[in-house]
Residue, then its C-alpha position, 0 to 999 in steps of 0.5 A: x900847590x902846598x909848599x914841597x918839602x925838602x924829599x919832594x923837591x929833590x925827587x922832582x929835580x932828579x926826575x928831571x935830570x933822569x929826563x935830560x940825561x935820556x934825551x927827553x929835554x922837551x919833556x924836561x922843558x915842559x914840566x919845569x914850565x908847569x912847575x914855574x907857572x903854579x910857583x907864581x901862581x902862588x905868589 
């Protein structure tokens, strides 16, 4: 995965926030877990 720009990071965070606000907490957690896994893999 390439480094994310500030705009891409904000878009991701706002998307996760929107999921959580609409009750899709499990989907938000799933996305967070995938992003963390990918970030750890890139180190």
